[in-house]
N, C-alpha and C positions, 0 to 999 in steps of 0.2 A: 180861736172859736172851733169848738169841737162839734160832734154830731148832736143835732137836735131830736129830742122826742117830738114827733110829729103827729099831726092829724089831719086829714083833709076836711075841707068844709065847702059847702055849696052856697053861691050867693048868685041870684040872677041868671041861673042856667049854666054857670061856669063854676070849676073849682080851683080852690087854691089850698094853701097850707097854713096852719098855725102851730105855734110851738106849745110846750107844755104850760106856759104862763098865759096862754091865750092871744099871744101877739101875732098878729099876721106876718108870716114869714114871705109867703108869696101871695099876692094878690090874686083873687079868683080870675082866671084868664084861659083856663084848659077846658076844652070840649069834654062834655060829659059822654063817655063811651057807652054804646050799647049794652054793654055786659056788666055796667054799674061799678066795675073796678077802678076806684080812684084813690090815688095817692099810697099805691102798693109798690114798696121797693123790695127789689131782690137784687142781690150783689151790690148793694149801696145806690142803685139807680131805679127810677120809675119813670115809666114810659107815659107821655103826655102827648096831647093833641092840640094844636091850634089850627083852626080853619080846616081841618080834616086831614091834616099832616102830621105825622107822629115823630116824636124825637125823644130825648131823656133829660131829666133832670136828676140832680145829686140830693142829698139829704140837707144841704144848705140851701135849696130852692134855685141853685144856678144850672142854666141851661148847658149841658155839656154836649150834646148832640143835637144841634138844630133840627127842628120839624122838617122832614123832607121824605118820609116813607107813607105809603098807603096804609100800613099797618105794622105793629111792632110788638113784639113778645118781651117776655121777661129775660133778663140776664141771668144766666146760670153758668158756671165755669168759666166766667170772662167773657162769654158770647151771647148775643142776642139774636132771635131770628127777625128779620125785617122783610117787608114786602115793597116791590118796586116791579111796577109794570106787570102785575099779575104774576109775578114768580118771587120766590123766597130765598134769601142767602142770610148771611150772619155777620155780625160787625162786632168790632172790640168795643171796650169803653171809650176809645178815642174817637169812634165812629168810622174808624178805617174799615173797608170792606175785607173780610178774611176769607169769606166763603162767597162766590158769585151768586147772585140771584138766579138758580136754575131749578128751583124744586117748585112742584105745585102746591105743596104745604109742607111746614117745617115746625118742629118741636122743641123744646128746650133740651140743653145738654144735661146728660147724668150718666154716671159712670164713663165719662169720657166719649160718649156718644149721643147723637141727637137722631131724632125720628124724622125722617123725610119721605116726602111721595113724590114718585116720578111715574108717568105712564099709568096713573090709578093704581100703582102697588105701593108698599112701604117697605122700608128698610132703615139702614142706620148709617150715619157719616160721622167721621171723627173730626176734630178740630182743624185738620188741615184741609178739610173738604173731601178726603178719599172715602170712597163707600167703603166700609168695613163689613156689613151685612147686607147683601143684595136686596133689591127691592122686590121681594118675593111672596110678600104676605098681602092678604086680603084687607087685612086690619091689624092695629098693633098700637101699643102704648109706650110710652117712655120707661126707661129701666127704673126700676126700684129695688134696692139691695142686690144689684148685680143680675136681675131678671127682668125679662120685659114680656108682657103679654102679647101673644101675637095670635093671628087667626089664619089657618091653612085650610082651603076647601070647607069652609063653615066649621072646622074644629078648633077648639081653643087650644093652646099650648103655652109654654114658655120657653124661651130661648135664652141662653147666657150671651155675655158679651163677645163670645167668638163666634156667636150664630149658631151655636148646636143647640137642637131641641132637646131639652132636659125632662119635659114633660109634655104629654098630649092626651086629651080625652078621648 
């Protein structure tokens, strides 16, 4: 049985999945998130919540990572940010903790790095959990085409994956 073409649907305040023939693949059982993002798969998995706890399903509707997190982000480059006890870390597709929950906020991986916040400042961590670009930015966004938008002292800039500012206003 291959990957299904899926669509999310809502019934009685919960969401589930139907296939391209309209057959219910997963009965509505997942909480409706505040951001309205339901049934969105990334790297083959979708974050779902049951009773306020987040886990992940695959495109067959199978629960691969049991709901256990306060919040959960998209998988990218094989890892996803998850929140436990007010801190963020990263898990792999097997649900193994790869980077311990030690960040105030965390983004998805792009160009081998993920945006993280510590002590109110932003920087970038690699897939092994090592800080590759120190948390020196007032604000920042994930990498896109090898560049990340960052803010330093209310001035916009772009840095590369080495942390070198290549343009600043």
